[in-house]
Residue, then its C-alpha position, 0 to 999 in steps of 0.5 A: m266284265d270289270l275292266d278294273s281287275l286288268p293290269r295297268s302301265a303308264g298313261g292307264l294302258i292294259t298291256f297283253g303281255r301282263s295280262r298274260e303274266i297274272g292269268m287274265a289274257a283271256s278276260l283281256l281277250t274277251a272285253r276286246d271281242a265285246g269292244d269294250l278295248v281298242a288298240v292303241r298299238r298290237g298288244v296295247y288297249l285302253e277302254s274304248s269309252r275313254h278313247a273316244r274322249l282323247t282329243h289329238v293330243e292326249r291320242h299322240r300321248s298314249q301313243a307313245f307310251a304304247v311305243a314305251e310298252q313296245r319299245p324299252g329304253v326308247v327315248f322319245a324326242g321332238i313333237t311326241a317329247a314335247i306332248l310328253l313334258g307337258l309343252p301346249v301344242v297349237g296347229r296339226v298334231p302329227d301322226e307319227i310317234v318321234v323316237l331316238a335312232p338306236a343306229t347312226s340313221g333314221r328311218r319310219r316303220n309302222g308310224v314310228k319316226e326314227i331320228v338321228r341322235r343329236t342330244a345331250e342326255p334324255d330327261v325321264t319323265a314323272d311317268g318314267i318315259a325318257t325324253t329328250s331334254l328340254i331344249d333339245t326337244l324344243i329344237e327339234v321342234a324348231r326345226t321340224l314344223p311349223v313357226l306358230t307351233a314351235l314359237t308356242m312351246v318356246d314362249a311356254a317353256l320362257y314364261v314365267p307367271r307373276f303370280d306364284t313362285a313358278t320358275a321357267m322351264c328354260t332361260l332364252d340364252e340356254l336355248r340360244e347356248r345349246f343352238d350354238a353348240l349344235l351348229p352346223f346342223p339341218g334346218s337350223r335357220r329355222v330354229s334361229v328364226v324361232i329363237e329371235r321371236a320367242t318371248h318369256l312375255a306371252e302369257t298364253p298361247l293366244e298371246t303368241l298366235s296374236r303377236i305372229r297375226i299381228d306381224e302378218l297382219g302389218f301392223p306395227q310391233p307391240e310392246l307385250q306385257v306393259e304396266v299400267v297403274r290404275p287411278r281407283t285402285g292403285r293396283i298394277a294392270h299389266l297389257d298384253f299388248a300396247w302400241r303408245e305411238y298410236g293409242v291403242w292397248g290389246e287383250a288377246d281372250g277377253d273375260g275367259k283368260y281373266l276366268g281361267n287365271a283367278r281359277r288357277n290362282g285359288d279364286r273365290r270370286s263368282v263368274a259374276e264378280i270376275v267379270h264385274d271386276e275385269k270391266q272395271r280394270e278396263n275402264e281404269v286402263r281406259a281412265a289412265t291412258k285414254w288408250a282404245c282398247a281392242r280385244w279379240d278371242w282364239l277364233e278371231a285371232w286363228r281367222t286373222a280377218p276379225l283380228r285385222a277387223t278389231l284392230l284397225e277399228a281400236g285405230l291401230p294402222i297396218v304400216r308394211r305389207r301383208r306377211r305371207 
């Protein structure tokens, strides 16, 4: 049957209730029985072909939209709110949908985790879904999730792009002010650790992951986004990581990052031209600084050992015992 005739709600979901209201309940059930629809939650469906292509993050988002259909007025929190607000996720995506409890105590039921309300007024996304405020969301994520997941989100919220007029989603001062206002609360020490390690200088989640791995491996703490004047062109190169004392600089993601940045900024150069220009950039930085360059990608940082070998080969020493 033509699935396009079925009514859609936020996230492209198809609900039995809305279909029944317009006399299409039988059509929905026929599509479901034929395998054209998959139940996201009871009475809430998505096309099977689309559902099969969803990432873990997209699947969590669809689940959240389905919960919103079943619970009018629900306010999402924690990791679910972070996903709905568009923050990047590094690490495992929990199966449970997180919402604010309507009462004074939390509970878990039917794949939904209710947490105690400890927040300011909620925000409303472009899809009309209510979430806890960005800052309250970040604090809850830092309180409950691994440091890598939380720090990646906080860094992303603090980051100010260099190449356009966009502003940060929030500032570190705003985050600290809200944190102080909530004290004392369970998990505050975990939140404090994330806030102290956060920066507005991480351009990508890979840079956050790299910073964590560099610290875990016992390498010296790097400077971030160090500016170097390119001698041939006079343009400014921003280095992801630099260790002046040791004559080493590091670039996370290599060519992939520059291709992505170019495309986001409407760059019309070909892939070959972009790669050539980045190689020229690297050569100019080497000429200006005399530093050795270490490059790594996502998989090398995630596995840790390849990043360690890359940094050691560039001449960066390990200065303390590895953190666990």
